Each structure stands twice: as structure tokens, then as C-alpha cells.
Backbone and ligand atoms as CSV (ligand in chain L), in Angstrom:
chain,resi,resn,atom,element,x,y,z
A,1,MET,N,N,-25.537,-30.606,5.658
A,1,MET,CA,C,-24.154,-30.766,5.552
A,1,MET,C,C,-23.530,-30.218,4.503
A,2,ARG,N,N,-24.100,-30.624,3.131
A,2,ARG,CA,C,-23.271,-29.889,1.942
A,2,ARG,C,C,-23.492,-28.560,1.808
A,3,ARG,N,N,-24.739,-28.071,2.297
A,3,ARG,CA,C,-25.214,-26.599,2.338
A,3,ARG,C,C,-24.100,-25.834,3.130
A,4,ASN,N,N,-23.969,-26.455,4.205
A,4,ASN,CA,C,-22.778,-25.683,5.397
A,4,ASN,C,C,-21.454,-25.588,4.652
A,5,ARG,N,N,-21.071,-26.274,3.915
A,5,ARG,CA,C,-19.795,-26.402,3.286
A,5,ARG,C,C,-19.861,-25.216,2.201
A,6,VAL,N,N,-20.866,-25.259,1.590
A,6,VAL,CA,C,-20.960,-24.279,0.630
A,6,VAL,C,C,-20.950,-22.737,1.062
A,7,GLU,N,N,-21.806,-22.587,2.176
A,7,GLU,CA,C,-21.853,-21.408,2.879
A,7,GLU,C,C,-20.431,-21.013,3.419
A,8,ARG,N,N,-19.743,-21.877,3.901
A,8,ARG,CA,C,-18.519,-21.592,4.484
A,8,ARG,C,C,-17.577,-21.125,3.393
A,9,LEU,N,N,-17.475,-21.833,2.337
A,9,LEU,CA,C,-16.967,-21.421,1.008
A,9,LEU,C,C,-16.985,-20.029,0.663
A,10,PHE,N,N,-18.351,-19.842,0.521
A,10,PHE,CA,C,-18.702,-18.434,0.317
A,10,PHE,C,C,-18.276,-17.371,1.181
A,11,LYS,N,N,-18.463,-17.570,2.479
A,11,LYS,CA,C,-17.884,-16.607,3.468
A,11,LYS,C,C,-16.544,-16.390,3.344
A,12,ALA,N,N,-15.787,-17.428,2.974
A,12,ALA,CA,C,-14.147,-17.367,2.851
A,12,ALA,C,C,-13.882,-16.537,1.873
A,13,ALA,N,N,-14.586,-16.764,0.663
A,13,ALA,CA,C,-14.207,-15.887,-0.788
A,13,ALA,C,C,-14.665,-14.449,-0.432
A,14,ALA,N,N,-15.655,-14.080,0.301
A,14,ALA,CA,C,-16.227,-12.815,0.644
A,14,ALA,C,C,-15.143,-12.146,1.440
A,15,THR,N,N,-14.589,-12.850,2.403
A,15,THR,CA,C,-13.508,-12.179,3.410
A,15,THR,C,C,-12.418,-12.053,2.625
A,16,ALA,N,N,-12.046,-12.954,1.594
A,16,ALA,CA,C,-10.786,-12.734,0.752
A,16,ALA,C,C,-11.005,-11.349,-0.042
A,17,ALA,N,N,-12.085,-11.364,-0.634
A,17,ALA,CA,C,-12.527,-10.218,-1.449
A,17,ALA,C,C,-12.248,-8.958,-0.691
A,18,ILE,N,N,-12.792,-9.124,0.594
A,18,ILE,CA,C,-12.633,-7.578,1.309
A,18,ILE,C,C,-11.197,-7.276,1.710
A,19,LEU,N,N,-10.270,-8.165,2.052
A,19,LEU,CA,C,-9.073,-8.055,2.285
A,19,LEU,C,C,-8.241,-7.603,1.302
A,20,LEU,N,N,-8.621,-8.192,0.015
A,20,LEU,CA,C,-7.802,-7.730,-1.346
A,20,LEU,C,C,-8.096,-6.359,-1.584
A,21,THR,N,N,-9.383,-6.002,-1.522
A,21,THR,CA,C,-9.981,-4.695,-1.761
A,21,THR,C,C,-9.106,-3.664,-0.909
A,22,THR,N,N,-9.052,-4.087,0.450
A,22,THR,CA,C,-8.408,-3.017,1.305
A,22,THR,C,C,-6.843,-2.887,0.974
A,23,ALA,N,N,-6.312,-4.007,0.613
A,23,ALA,CA,C,-4.972,-4.075,0.260
A,23,ALA,C,C,-4.554,-3.057,-0.842
A,24,VAL,N,N,-5.571,-3.294,-1.830
A,24,VAL,CA,C,-5.196,-2.447,-3.031
A,24,VAL,C,C,-5.630,-0.927,-2.784
A,25,SER,N,N,-6.592,-0.563,-1.992
A,25,SER,CA,C,-6.770,0.851,-1.765
A,25,SER,C,C,-5.683,1.422,-0.898
A,26,LEU,N,N,-5.218,0.565,0.029
A,26,LEU,CA,C,-4.033,1.109,0.838
A,26,LEU,C,C,-2.775,1.393,-0.063
A,27,ALA,N,N,-2.422,0.554,-0.926
A,27,ALA,CA,C,-1.310,0.552,-1.842
A,27,ALA,C,C,-1.651,1.838,-2.771
A,28,ARG,N,N,-2.922,1.965,-3.063
A,28,ARG,CA,C,-3.154,3.268,-3.848
A,28,ARG,C,C,-2.915,4.611,-3.206
A,29,ALA,N,N,-3.440,4.555,-1.984
A,29,ALA,CA,C,-3.275,5.811,-1.248
A,29,ALA,C,C,-1.880,6.146,-0.974
A,30,GLU,N,N,-1.068,5.125,-0.738
A,30,GLU,CA,C,0.601,5.309,-0.519
A,30,GLU,C,C,1.088,5.780,-1.674
A,31,GLY,N,N,0.589,5.301,-2.850
A,31,GLY,CA,C,1.332,5.830,-4.088
A,31,GLY,C,C,1.011,7.100,-4.439
A,32,SER,N,N,-0.008,7.719,-3.914
A,32,SER,CA,C,-0.352,9.228,-4.278
A,32,SER,C,C,0.538,10.055,-3.408
A,33,VAL,N,N,1.188,9.648,-2.478
A,33,VAL,CA,C,2.007,10.459,-1.516
A,33,VAL,C,C,3.538,10.544,-1.865
A,34,ARG,N,N,3.991,11.759,-2.199
A,34,ARG,CA,C,5.469,11.832,-2.676
A,34,ARG,C,C,6.428,12.012,-1.284
A,35,THR,N,N,7.408,11.566,-1.399
A,35,THR,CA,C,8.457,11.689,-0.282
A,35,THR,C,C,9.445,12.519,-0.757
A,36,VAL,N,N,9.686,13.632,0.172
A,36,VAL,CA,C,10.742,14.476,-0.231
A,36,VAL,C,C,11.785,14.451,0.855
A,37,GLU,N,N,12.995,14.160,0.410
A,37,GLU,CA,C,13.989,14.021,1.472
A,37,GLU,C,C,14.777,15.484,1.474
A,38,LEU,N,N,15.033,16.049,2.853
A,38,LEU,CA,C,15.798,17.151,2.704
A,38,LEU,C,C,16.840,16.965,3.925
A,39,ILE,N,N,17.896,17.897,3.886
A,39,ILE,CA,C,18.833,17.763,4.883
A,39,ILE,C,C,18.981,19.199,5.547
A,40,ALA,N,N,18.835,19.481,6.863
A,40,ALA,CA,C,19.033,20.646,7.470
A,40,ALA,C,C,20.423,20.488,8.150
A,41,ASP,N,N,21.420,20.952,7.323
A,41,ASP,CA,C,22.760,20.473,7.623
A,41,ASP,C,C,23.481,21.250,8.847
A,42,LYS,N,N,24.651,20.717,9.098
A,42,LYS,CA,C,25.546,21.165,10.371
A,42,LYS,C,C,26.071,22.485,9.903
A,43,ASP,N,N,26.159,22.841,8.454
A,43,ASP,CA,C,26.608,24.150,8.159
A,43,ASP,C,C,25.589,25.172,8.226
A,44,ASN,N,N,24.395,24.853,8.704
A,44,ASN,CA,C,23.185,25.723,8.657
A,44,ASN,C,C,22.712,26.189,7.309
A,45,LYS,N,N,22.563,25.044,6.319
A,45,LYS,CA,C,22.013,25.055,5.071
A,45,LYS,C,C,21.115,24.081,4.949
A,46,PHE,N,N,19.981,24.604,4.055
A,46,PHE,CA,C,18.986,23.387,3.643
A,46,PHE,C,C,19.564,22.753,2.420
A,47,LYS,N,N,19.462,21.569,2.274
A,47,LYS,CA,C,20.018,20.845,1.070
A,47,LYS,C,C,18.997,19.732,0.559
A,48,LEU,N,N,19.076,19.689,-0.661
A,48,LEU,CA,C,18.292,18.464,-1.106
A,48,LEU,C,C,18.932,17.192,-0.781
A,49,ALA,N,N,18.266,15.818,-1.131
A,49,ALA,CA,C,18.860,14.810,-0.670
A,49,ALA,C,C,20.343,14.498,-1.372
A,50,ASP,N,N,20.348,15.215,-2.502
A,50,ASP,CA,C,21.634,14.855,-3.330
A,50,ASP,C,C,22.808,16.061,-3.105
A,51,GLY,N,N,22.345,16.930,-2.108
A,51,GLY,CA,C,23.315,17.784,-1.462
A,51,GLY,C,C,23.137,19.095,-2.414
A,52,GLY,N,N,22.119,19.186,-3.222
A,52,GLY,CA,C,21.969,20.484,-4.034
A,52,GLY,C,C,21.242,21.511,-3.135
A,53,LYS,N,N,21.336,22.804,-3.734
A,53,LYS,CA,C,20.696,23.874,-2.954
A,53,LYS,C,C,19.145,24.105,-3.240
A,54,GLY,N,N,18.749,23.481,-4.240
A,54,GLY,CA,C,17.280,23.601,-4.574
A,54,GLY,C,C,17.187,24.457,-5.904
A,55,PRO,N,N,16.119,24.871,-6.339
A,55,PRO,CA,C,14.839,25.031,-5.506
A,55,PRO,C,C,14.218,23.450,-5.450
A,56,LEU,N,N,13.328,23.583,-4.505
A,56,LEU,CA,C,12.511,22.373,-4.401
A,56,LEU,C,C,11.197,22.609,-5.282
A,57,VAL,N,N,10.937,21.781,-6.086
A,57,VAL,CA,C,9.831,21.696,-6.961
A,57,VAL,C,C,8.706,20.924,-6.739
A,58,LEU,N,N,7.602,21.456,-6.597
A,58,LEU,CA,C,6.440,20.513,-5.969
A,58,LEU,C,C,5.276,20.946,-7.012
A,59,LYS,N,N,4.353,20.016,-7.070
A,59,LYS,CA,C,3.101,20.168,-7.955
A,59,LYS,C,C,1.905,20.572,-6.946
A,60,SER,N,N,1.297,21.734,-7.286
A,60,SER,CA,C,0.232,22.233,-6.481
A,60,SER,C,C,-0.926,21.022,-6.267
A,61,GLY,N,N,-1.143,21.107,-4.775
A,61,GLY,CA,C,-2.237,20.093,-4.458
A,61,GLY,C,C,-1.760,18.666,-4.248
A,62,GLU,N,N,-0.529,18.574,-4.343
A,62,GLU,CA,C,0.072,17.149,-4.045
A,62,GLU,C,C,0.358,16.658,-2.700
A,63,THR,N,N,0.086,15.687,-2.188
A,63,THR,CA,C,0.497,15.455,-0.700
A,63,THR,C,C,2.033,14.961,-0.459
A,64,VAL,N,N,2.629,15.684,0.076
A,64,VAL,CA,C,4.070,15.510,0.380
A,64,VAL,C,C,4.619,15.243,1.632
A,65,LYS,N,N,5.152,14.078,1.792
A,65,LYS,CA,C,5.640,13.608,2.891
A,65,LYS,C,C,7.201,13.896,2.992
A,66,PHE,N,N,7.417,14.982,4.010
A,66,PHE,CA,C,8.938,15.322,4.209
A,66,PHE,C,C,9.497,14.480,5.122
A,67,ARG,N,N,10.729,14.205,4.741
A,67,ARG,CA,C,11.704,13.389,5.618
A,67,ARG,C,C,13.007,14.321,5.688
A,68,VAL,N,N,13.019,14.908,6.869
A,68,VAL,CA,C,14.334,15.849,7.002
A,68,VAL,C,C,15.441,15.349,7.869
A,69,ARG,N,N,16.528,15.312,7.484
A,69,ARG,CA,C,17.586,14.881,8.424
A,69,ARG,C,C,18.206,16.294,9.107
A,70,ASN,N,N,18.296,16.266,10.317
A,70,ASN,CA,C,18.666,17.404,11.052
A,70,ASN,C,C,19.879,17.292,11.898
A,71,TYR,N,N,20.856,18.360,11.421
A,71,TYR,CA,C,22.283,18.280,12.275
A,71,TYR,C,C,22.432,19.501,13.008
A,72,PHE,N,N,23.041,19.256,14.164
A,72,PHE,CA,C,23.248,20.430,15.123
A,72,PHE,C,C,24.291,21.359,14.393
A,73,GLY,N,N,23.843,22.624,14.418
A,73,GLY,CA,C,24.808,23.573,13.712
A,73,GLY,C,C,25.416,24.710,14.521
A,74,GLY,N,N,25.586,24.129,15.993
A,74,GLY,CA,C,26.351,25.086,16.830
A,74,GLY,C,C,25.382,25.508,18.043
A,75,GLU,N,N,24.009,25.938,17.672
A,75,GLU,CA,C,23.156,26.513,18.678
A,75,GLU,C,C,21.843,25.705,18.552
A,76,LYS,N,N,21.167,25.478,19.764
A,76,LYS,CA,C,19.799,24.953,19.755
A,76,LYS,C,C,18.949,25.850,20.463
A,77,ALA,N,N,17.645,25.685,20.262
A,77,ALA,CA,C,16.642,26.465,21.198
A,77,ALA,C,C,16.378,25.780,22.353
A,78,ARG,N,N,15.645,26.349,23.190
A,78,ARG,CA,C,15.301,25.916,24.629
A,78,ARG,C,C,14.474,24.466,24.523
A,79,ASP,N,N,13.549,24.408,23.582
A,79,ASP,CA,C,12.828,23.267,23.360
A,79,ASP,C,C,13.488,22.243,22.519
A,80,GLY,N,N,14.917,22.430,22.450
A,80,GLY,CA,C,15.742,21.332,21.809
A,80,GLY,C,C,15.728,21.221,20.243
A,81,ALA,N,N,14.929,22.273,19.530
A,81,ALA,CA,C,14.966,22.381,18.244
A,81,ALA,C,C,16.444,22.976,17.685
A,82,VAL,N,N,16.877,22.205,16.692
A,82,VAL,CA,C,18.096,22.555,16.154
A,82,VAL,C,C,17.868,23.593,14.930
A,83,HIS,N,N,16.795,23.263,14.293
A,83,HIS,CA,C,16.340,24.082,13.059
A,83,HIS,C,C,14.774,24.090,13.078
A,84,SER,N,N,14.219,24.928,12.037
A,84,SER,CA,C,12.995,24.859,11.807
A,84,SER,C,C,12.714,24.769,10.183
A,85,PHE,N,N,11.395,24.454,9.957
A,85,PHE,CA,C,10.958,24.477,8.567
A,85,PHE,C,C,9.802,25.097,8.398
A,86,VAL,N,N,10.017,26.410,8.033
A,86,VAL,CA,C,8.836,27.613,8.015
A,86,VAL,C,C,8.733,28.168,6.522
A,87,VAL,N,N,7.546,28.185,6.001
A,87,VAL,CA,C,7.196,28.963,4.954
A,87,VAL,C,C,6.110,29.992,5.552
A,88,ARG,N,N,6.622,31.066,5.795
A,88,ARG,CA,C,5.824,32.397,6.470
A,88,ARG,C,C,4.420,32.376,5.859
A,89,LYS,N,N,4.402,32.402,4.565
A,89,LYS,CA,C,2.894,32.599,3.761
A,89,LYS,C,C,2.119,31.451,4.255
A,90,LEU,N,N,2.582,30.357,4.716
A,90,LEU,CA,C,1.834,29.158,4.713
A,90,LEU,C,C,1.678,28.485,6.129
A,91,ARG,N,N,1.910,29.577,7.065
A,91,ARG,CA,C,2.185,29.204,8.511
A,91,ARG,C,C,0.891,28.547,8.931
A,92,ASP,N,N,-0.191,29.221,8.745
A,92,ASP,CA,C,-1.463,28.560,9.081
A,92,ASP,C,C,-1.928,27.452,8.392
A,93,LYS,N,N,-1.284,26.873,7.477
A,93,LYS,CA,C,-1.556,25.432,6.812
A,93,LYS,C,C,-0.723,24.438,7.343
A,94,GLY,N,N,0.161,24.947,8.432
A,94,GLY,CA,C,1.093,23.785,8.892
A,94,GLY,C,C,2.376,23.810,8.502
A,95,TRP,N,N,2.703,24.844,7.629
A,95,TRP,CA,C,4.071,24.786,7.244
A,95,TRP,C,C,4.894,25.692,8.163
A,96,SER,N,N,5.125,25.073,9.396
A,96,SER,CA,C,5.813,25.594,10.384
A,96,SER,C,C,6.211,24.513,11.425
A,97,VAL,N,N,7.333,24.032,11.311
A,97,VAL,CA,C,7.642,22.801,12.101
A,97,VAL,C,C,9.070,22.899,12.660
A,98,ARG,N,N,9.023,22.724,14.106
A,98,ARG,CA,C,10.551,22.805,14.799
A,98,ARG,C,C,10.986,21.514,14.736
A,99,MET,N,N,12.397,21.317,14.501
A,99,MET,CA,C,12.979,20.060,14.235
A,99,MET,C,C,14.154,19.782,15.145
A,100,LYS,N,N,14.027,18.617,15.852
A,100,LYS,CA,C,15.214,18.206,16.634
A,100,LYS,C,C,16.258,17.543,16.027
A,101,GLU,N,N,17.266,17.067,16.414
A,101,GLU,CA,C,18.557,16.368,15.779
A,101,GLU,C,C,17.866,15.018,15.511
A,102,GLY,N,N,18.441,14.684,14.406
A,102,GLY,CA,C,17.780,13.379,13.572
A,102,GLY,C,C,16.682,13.446,12.722
A,103,VAL,N,N,16.027,12.443,12.484
A,103,VAL,CA,C,14.990,12.724,11.331
A,103,VAL,C,C,13.710,13.040,11.726
A,104,GLU,N,N,13.158,13.813,11.081
A,104,GLU,CA,C,11.680,14.427,11.458
A,104,GLU,C,C,10.998,14.198,10.351
A,105,GLU,N,N,9.638,13.784,10.496
A,105,GLU,CA,C,8.902,13.544,9.209
A,105,GLU,C,C,7.571,14.232,9.485
A,106,PHE,N,N,7.030,14.958,8.373
A,106,PHE,CA,C,5.801,15.484,8.389
A,106,PHE,C,C,5.060,15.483,6.940
A,107,THR,N,N,3.854,15.500,7.072
A,107,THR,CA,C,3.066,15.531,5.778
A,107,THR,C,C,2.365,16.666,5.511
A,108,LEU,N,N,2.396,17.371,4.421
A,108,LEU,CA,C,1.861,18.652,4.066
A,108,LEU,C,C,1.359,18.540,2.662
A,109,THR,N,N,0.375,19.616,2.313
A,109,THR,CA,C,-0.229,19.569,1.100
A,109,THR,C,C,0.358,20.749,0.273
A,110,ALA,N,N,0.912,20.508,-0.959
A,110,ALA,CA,C,1.570,21.579,-1.715
A,110,ALA,C,C,0.548,22.725,-2.034
A,111,PRO,N,N,0.993,23.971,-1.922
A,111,PRO,CA,C,0.183,25.095,-1.911
A,111,PRO,C,C,-0.241,25.551,-3.424
A,112,PRO,N,N,-1.017,26.620,-3.563
A,112,PRO,CA,C,-1.379,27.157,-5.016
A,112,PRO,C,C,-0.102,27.461,-5.583
A,113,PRO,N,N,0.045,27.211,-7.018
A,113,PRO,CA,C,1.243,27.670,-7.650
A,113,PRO,C,C,1.827,29.019,-7.220
A,114,GLY,N,N,3.244,29.051,-7.350
A,114,GLY,CA,C,3.842,30.359,-7.097
A,114,GLY,C,C,5.262,29.959,-6.493
A,115,ASN,N,N,5.945,30.903,-6.308
A,115,ASN,CA,C,7.343,30.984,-5.546
A,115,ASN,C,C,7.237,31.191,-4.071
A,116,TYR,N,N,7.765,30.295,-3.196
A,116,TYR,CA,C,7.946,30.425,-1.826
A,116,TYR,C,C,9.313,30.183,-1.414
A,117,LEU,N,N,9.332,30.538,0.027
A,117,LEU,CA,C,10.685,30.174,0.541
A,117,LEU,C,C,10.681,29.523,1.954
A,118,ILE,N,N,11.506,28.473,2.299
A,118,ILE,CA,C,11.479,27.751,3.114
A,118,ILE,C,C,12.512,28.409,4.133
A,119,GLU,N,N,12.298,28.644,5.508
A,119,GLU,CA,C,13.155,29.338,6.124
A,119,GLU,C,C,13.368,28.475,7.394
A,120,CYS,N,N,14.536,28.743,8.089
A,120,CYS,CA,C,14.806,28.243,9.401
A,120,CYS,C,C,14.722,29.363,10.278
A,121,THR,N,N,13.871,29.222,11.316
A,121,THR,CA,C,13.422,30.359,12.203
A,121,THR,C,C,14.261,30.163,13.673
A,122,VAL,N,N,15.004,29.083,13.720
A,122,VAL,CA,C,15.888,28.676,15.022
A,122,VAL,C,C,16.994,29.499,14.874
A,123,ASP,N,N,17.582,29.985,16.008
A,123,ASP,CA,C,19.037,30.591,15.981
A,123,ASP,C,C,19.913,29.461,15.869
A,124,CYS,N,N,20.413,28.702,14.806
A,124,CYS,CA,C,20.951,27.368,14.749
A,124,CYS,C,C,22.486,27.632,14.704
A,125,GLY,N,N,22.972,28.989,14.553
A,125,GLY,CA,C,24.414,28.990,14.488
A,125,GLY,C,C,24.912,29.756,13.397
A,126,PRO,N,N,26.239,29.848,13.113
A,126,PRO,CA,C,26.839,30.557,12.033
A,126,PRO,C,C,26.105,30.217,10.645
A,127,GLY,N,N,25.664,31.216,9.799
A,127,GLY,CA,C,24.992,31.203,8.746
A,127,GLY,C,C,23.390,30.989,8.658
A,128,HIS,N,N,23.018,31.107,10.076
A,128,HIS,CA,C,21.562,31.098,10.032
A,128,HIS,C,C,20.587,32.056,9.345
A,129,ASP,N,N,21.227,33.369,9.280
A,129,ASP,CA,C,20.242,34.406,8.480
A,129,ASP,C,C,20.148,33.911,7.090
A,130,ASP,N,N,20.943,33.161,6.672
A,130,ASP,CA,C,20.672,32.747,5.200
A,130,ASP,C,C,20.363,31.472,5.015
A,131,MET,N,N,19.827,30.710,6.106
A,131,MET,CA,C,19.369,29.521,5.945
A,131,MET,C,C,17.969,29.383,5.499
A,132,ASN,N,N,17.846,29.238,4.072
A,132,ASN,CA,C,16.594,28.967,3.479
A,132,ASN,C,C,16.705,28.246,2.181
A,133,MET,N,N,15.662,27.876,1.568
A,133,MET,CA,C,15.712,27.246,0.277
A,133,MET,C,C,14.262,27.766,-0.529
A,134,LYS,N,N,14.514,27.958,-1.881
A,134,LYS,CA,C,13.585,28.426,-2.615
A,134,LYS,C,C,12.744,27.122,-2.983
A,135,MET,N,N,11.441,27.260,-3.068
A,135,MET,CA,C,10.415,26.373,-3.317
A,135,MET,C,C,9.486,26.913,-4.387
A,136,VAL,N,N,9.424,26.163,-5.587
A,136,VAL,CA,C,8.597,26.569,-6.755
A,136,VAL,C,C,7.550,25.418,-6.785
A,137,VAL,N,N,6.331,26.047,-6.866
A,137,VAL,CA,C,5.073,25.126,-6.896
A,137,VAL,C,C,4.492,25.469,-8.256
A,138,ASN,N,N,4.457,24.361,-9.149
A,138,ASN,CA,C,3.869,24.365,-10.395
A,138,ASN,C,C,2.226,23.837,-10.447
A,139,LYS,N,N,1.610,24.184,-11.460
A,139,LYS,CA,C,0.223,23.657,-11.691
A,139,LYS,C,C,0.041,22.142,-11.779
L,1,CU,CU,CU,18.785,28.464,11.534
């Protein structure tokens, strides 16, 4: 009888410890991801969340969760994309995302240090040819 209760208590404690460890590691994983908010605006310009024109500054190797608010700028592609988010040099690493109206989220890894250019490749309307934002990646 008494032994059963001790065993049960021990099991409960072990379960609690596992849950706690899981919660801590989840919190840690989330803490290492940086969220960057951008606007692909209706005037066909990329803007930082505060409306600034950039550059966007990242740290090489960091995990970046992009949250882009997309607004229709006069023209959209057949697939419904109103803008895209493309770094030509990094296309094969996932830096090529077509975006529809509303919020698009995607997670990427910051590349080696250097200067890059984020471009829109969708014919989005007036000003499209200059729709880009400089991106500086530091060590
Ligand atoms: Cu465009």
C-alpha cells in the first residue's frame, strides 16, 4: 500500500520534470528566432515596420522569421501574388517567396556577411522597377 503511493508520487514527479524540461527548451528555441516585420506597400515600396526604407540589418547565421504585410499596388500576377521577396544570390537557399495580399510569414537563415538586395519580381504596378531594399548582413 505505502510502496504504491511512493511509486505513484515518484512517477508524478518524473512526469512533471519532463514537462518542465520540454517547456524550457521550447522557450529557448523561440528565443533564438528573431522576427522581422516588413511592409510591401501599395506604393510598391518595401518598408521596415516603422515605415523606414532600410537597410535591413541582420546577423549572419541567425534564424529570421519574416512577417510581411502585403498591399495590392495596382497589378497582380496570375497566381494571385501582389509582390515577391527575392534575393537573387540566395534563391537556392529559399530567399524567393511569392506573396499574396495580407500577411505572409516565412523563416530563413541569414546568409554569410555582405551586402544584398531584396527585390520584388512581380509586376506589381507603378514603381515596381525600383521596388527593393538593401540588406546588410554582419558577422
Ligand atoms: Cu513589384
